[in-house]
C-alpha positions, 0 to 999 in steps of 0.5 A: 500499500501507499498514499501517493495518489492525488485525489482528483476532486474534493467535497462530496466526492463519489467513491471510485476505484481507478485502475492503472492502464499504463504499460507495465500494468497493462502487461500485468493484466490491467484489462482483466482487472477492469473487467473483473471489477466492473462485472463484480460491481454490477451485481451490487444491489441497486435501487432506482430512487438511489440512482436518480432514475425517473424512468427505470421501466424504460431501461434494461437491468444490464444497461443500468448495472453496467452504467453504475459499475462504470461510474465507480471503476475507471481507468487512469494513468500511471500510479507509480509502483511499476512492476507491482501491478495491476495497481488500483487506487482509491480516489477517496482515500488516495491508497494504492493497491498493487497486484489486484487480479484475483476476484477476492482482492477485487471484491475486498476493494469494492466492499471496503473502499466503495462500500458496495454489497457484492453477493457471494454468488457473484464472487464464486462465479467470477472466480470460476470464470477466472479459472476457465480463462486460464483453462482456455489459455492452456487449450483445456476447453472441456475444463473451461466449458465445465467451469463456465457452466458452473459459474452460470449456475452459480450466478444464476441464483441471483437472477436479474440482479446479475443480468450483466454478469450472466450475459458476459458469462454466456458470451464467454461460454459461446466463445468456448463452443466456437473454439470447439466447433460447436456452432449451434451451442454457441448460437444458443448461448449468444441468444440467451445472452441477448435475452438476458440483456433485454430484461427491464430494470424494474423486474429486478427483485428486491 
């Protein structure tokens, strides 16, 4: 940890995390860190009134979830501590966190720095996705498919509250089907992802 990050606003600052996207952190996997933080933050409990929405019924759950997550997780330039990334800074406290790439590390930052309530099911699902990505890189497509199916079952417990996460998991499993040459299965998953993206925000259970 360090405290050399300059706060970019004063007063009623909205707590956000900034992920360094400089060369060293990109090489260490900063893009994956941003994707992880966005996916997990998107599952935080949201209320239309708290978001200032007056026409929530016209919005999809996934679009609201992604917009909220994107307002809390942003990219930035170099934070220093190069070679220790991916580095993430808390705008509110100025603290820099290094080596942020595991779902458990990500959820800790979201909960402790942003005070977001991230369901355990989302954390477990994303952890399985991370293992699936590793399996894909190793060419172990059967393992990746099994892990992504387990991740979908885990996140599915949350239903529409995890619309954005579920859609991204379905898209990732479709990618694996494509790599295996199973075009129909890939098409089915992408159609399911599209349906998930079309769920209205008002239908999210309390």
